[in-house]
N, C-alpha and C positions, 0 to 999 in steps of 0.2 A: 191434771185437775180436769175433770169433764166441765166444769163451770165455767171455766176460763176460755177464750178465744184460743185458737187452735190453728195451726195453717198447713195446708195440704199442698204441695209441692207437685205440679206434673211435667210430664214430659209434653215437648212443644207438639207431640202429635194428638196429644190428649186435649190442647187448648180450646179448641173448638167446642167439643162436646162439654167440657169442664165447665165452662161460658153459659152453657144452658142453666146451670144451677141459678142466675140471679132470676131465672124464669119458675124456680122451684123444681127443676128437674135437672139432673148432672146425670150422662152415663160417660164411661170412658174405658179404654182398652187397660189392661193389664190390673194391677192389684196395689197399688201407691197407697191408697186410703181409700176409705169408706165411711160416710157420715148418715146420721140423722140428724136433719135443720131443725133447731128448737125456734117456735113462731114466738113471735112478740104480740102484743097487744093485739094489731090488726091480725086477724085472721089470714090475710093474703100476702103477707110479707113479714120476710125472714131477713136475720142479721146477716146479710154476705157482702161481700167485696171481691172484685175482680181486678187485680191489675194486669193489662196486658204486655204492659212491657216488661214486667219479670216471671209472665206465665204462672202468676202465683192465685189460687183462689181460696180466701179466707172466709170462714164461717163458724159461728158460735153452735158448739155442738153440745148433744146432750147425750149423744151413745155413739161414743168415737173411740176407737180402737186402733193406735198406730201399729199393730199387729198384720203380720200376713198369712191369711187373711183374717178377720175380726168378725165379730158377733153384731148382728143390727136387732135391736129390741124394738119392734111394733109396740108402740103404748098404749094404743086404742084398745087394742085384743087382747094384751098383756102376754101376747105368745114370744118368744123368742125363736129365731132363726139363725142357724150358724153356718156359715159359709165355708168354715172349715172342712177339711175331708178326713178330720183325725176324731173319734170319740174318746173319750176319757170319762168312763162312766163311775159314782163314788169315790171321785178326786179327793176328799177331804183337803187338807191343807198341802196338797203335792199336786200342782198341775202345771201346764205351760200354757201359754197366751196363743200356740198356733194350733191348738187342739181346742174342740167344744168341749166345754169339762162342767159336768152334771154331778149334782149330788142333791141329797135330801135337804140339806139346807146349803143356803149360799153362803160362805163364808169368805167370800173375795171377790175384787171386780172382774166379770168376765163368767163367772162359776154361776150355772143355773140351776134353781132348784125345782127339783121333780122329784114325786114319790115314785121309786126305781122299781116298786110292786106295782105299777101301772105300767099300760104302754106307752113307751117313748111318745115324744112329741114330734118326731121326724118321720121324713118320706122315707119308703122301700129306697132299698140300694142309693142311701145318700152319702156313705161314707166307705173310705178306701182301709180303714183299719179301727178296730174296736178293741178298746184296752180297758181293764179294770182288776186293781190289787187289791185283796184279803176284802173282798166286798161278797163273793159270792158264798162264804162259809155264814153268813149273818142271814142267809135266807133259808126258810125250811126247806128240807130236802124235799117235798114234794113241788117246791117253786121254782128249783133251780132249772128244770129243764125247762119250764115256760120262758125265765128270762135268760135263757141261754138263745131260745128260737126266735126272741124278740130282737135279739144280737144280729143272729143270722140275718133277720128280715132285712134292718137298716143296713148292712153290711152291700157294698156293689158285688155282684160275682168277681170272683178271683181275692176279694178282700180277706183281709187277716184279722184274725182276734188272737188276742192276747190275755190270759187269764194267767193270774200269781194268788195262791193261795197258800195256808200253812200246811206245810208237808207232814202229813199224818206218819206216812212210812217213815220219814227221817225222825219224827220224834218215838217213834215207836221202839226203834232199832236202837235210838241212845238211851230210851226209857232200859231196854234188857241189858245193854251193856253195862251202863250204870248200876242196875240192879244187881247183877253177878258178882261186879268188885265191890260192891258195899256189903254183900255177903261174906267176901275173902276178908272185910277188915279195912279195906282202902278207904281212908278219911276222906282223902279228897273226892271219891267218887260217892261218898255218902253225901258231901254238901251238893253235889252236882246231880245226885239224885233227887232231891228236897226240889232242886229247880225244875226239871224236868216233869216230874209228877202235876206241880203246878202249872206248867206249859200245856201240860196235856188236857187236864181239866178244868182248871179255874175258870177261863172265860166260858165254858159250857155251863158251869152251875152256879158262879156265883150271883150274889142278890142285892149286890150294892155297886157303886161305880168302882173302876179299879179292882175290885176283889182281894184275893189274898195276893196277888201277884204285887199290887200299889205297897201293901204291908210289908211285903218281903223287900222291896226297894227300899224303902224307909230304914232298915234295920241298918245300924250301924256297930262292929262291920258288916257289911254285906257278904254272906256265904257265896263261896263260889264266883265272886264278880266278874271274873274277866272269862270264865265260862259263860255267864248270863248276857255279857256285850259281846261276846263272838255270836251267840244266839240269836240276840235281838238289834244288832246294829247302831246306827247314828240315833234312832226313834229315843231308846233310852238311856244311850249315852248323854243326850242334851237334856231328857229330863231330869237326870241324875245331877247333871253340871248345876241347872237352874234349881233345885231342890235344897242342895248342899250350899248353894251361896245364900239362898232364903236362911235357912238354918244359922250361919254366920254371921247375917246381919240381925238376927232377931235372938242372937244371944243372950242369954240372963232374963231373957223375957216372959221366958215362959213357954217352951214348945215342946212338941214329941207327939208320940201315939197317945190316942186316948181313945176310952173304949167308947165303940159307935154304938148310938142308938139304936134299940130293938126295933126294926121295921114293921109295918102292919103287913097283912096279907095285899092289900090292895096297893100300897107301895111297892112292895116286892113286883107284884103282877104289872104294873106300870113300868118298871125297872126292867124286867124280863122282855118287854115288848119295846123297850126304847130304842134297840137297835146294837148295842153294845155286845150282846151275849151272842157266842157261836152256836148257829142252831146245828149244825154239820160239820164234818172234817172229810177231807179228800186226799188220795195220794194218788201215783201216777196211772194206775190201771182204772180205779174209779172216774176221774176226771177226763181222763182220755175215752172211756166208754161214753160217758155223757158228751162229748162235744162231738164223738162220732156220731151218735144218735140223735145229737140235734143237726146233724146235716151237713157237718163240716170233715174235709176231709184232709190228708197230709198232717195229722195231729201228730206233735212231736211234743219230746220233752227240750227245754232250752236253758241255757244259763243264763244268768241276769245281765249279763251284758251280750247277750246274743239276739239277734231276732232278725227274721225275714221283712218287719214294718222298716223302709228305707230312714236311715239316719236317726233309729230310735234311741241311739245312746246319746244325743246330743240333748235329748227332753231331759235328761237326768231324772227320769220317774221310777227306776228300778236300782239305778247305781248314784253314787255321790260324783261330785265333781273330782275328787282323788282317783276314782275307779272302785272304790271299794262297795260291795252291797247294801242296798239299803235296810233291806229285810231279808236276812241271811238263814231265817226260820222257813223262805220259802220255796214253794215250787213253781216253777213256771213251765207252761206250755203254750202251746201256738197250734193254732187249724186255718185252714183256708176254705172259703164259701168256694164252691165249685163253678169255674167259670163258666159253665153251660145253662148255669139257674137263669129261667124265664121271669122278668119282673115286671110288674106295669110301668108305663112311661114314665119316668122322673118327671118333677114338675113342683113349683113350690105355690102353695096354697094361700100364702103372705098378700093380701092386696096391697096394689102399690111394686110388688117386686115380680118382676118377670125374669127366669131365666133364659138368658139369651147365648148360652154356649159357657164354656170353663171361663173365658177372660173378658167376656163382653157383660157388663151388670148395666141394670138400669135401675134410678132411684125415682119414685114419683113422691 
């Protein structure tokens, strides 16, 4: 609870620097914790206390994260500056505090709200890794190269980009497989065929939230349910569990599918531009080419549990805690920014925050 007093414990070697916080400045080695102090009614006084006996420095905070490292919010300008070296774009509700997490709308503590069709609010060569999952397909095809070049810009030389998208090749191969068997009278294949056609087209053509996929999931019994869960993973499994529990709780109170009201052209247009719709699809050839054309090298297809990003699996972005794949319908690809790329000298434009190296930070 950021409205309460929190306590940061410093090493003895950091004590002298930390004590400077009483005068409104604190700088220290390492990354035990970072804070933005809240001023009281007197603009020249902060709610701070230092106990030399315990080597502890307490402060009432408004932007404190006990993660390593955190995000510092500069309230006066509204700008947010990430001290993390890992960037997760379009994070949705799947993010880790060790990353700088960005989405169109902030849906949790530490998620930066930013329109990803605009340049990112980060300096050149700021991050060692950039990750985005099921984001690229929501951009128009002509914007994808612009977006990936922006990812290239904020990566440090030698940094890794990791991209996950729905795998068009996988869907197309399953479609043809189901089609051939359905034509031979295989009833199970006929049910799978119905789903794979939805998976291929629905999110590109739908005109209302959830589209035909949502209606399919509500059917009782759901055709080819095992196949759908195998394709869509834990996200749909969790949704189905909640939806069915809700139906049980409302049993006898009148529920079920209702005919949706017809939407106007303006309503459809607004929905189509809301971000839910897929505007393009990618396979390993087209995505690989796009990454190489954007300047990345060593482009390759990866498994969900395989990455050149150190300790990637510990963040549970593409896998679950049990090791299962979070979004089995995905294509995972990575590339590297060439180490010889020349970038301008890194600096932090935030007033009052000066970059003094990897492990020494100063807060004014």
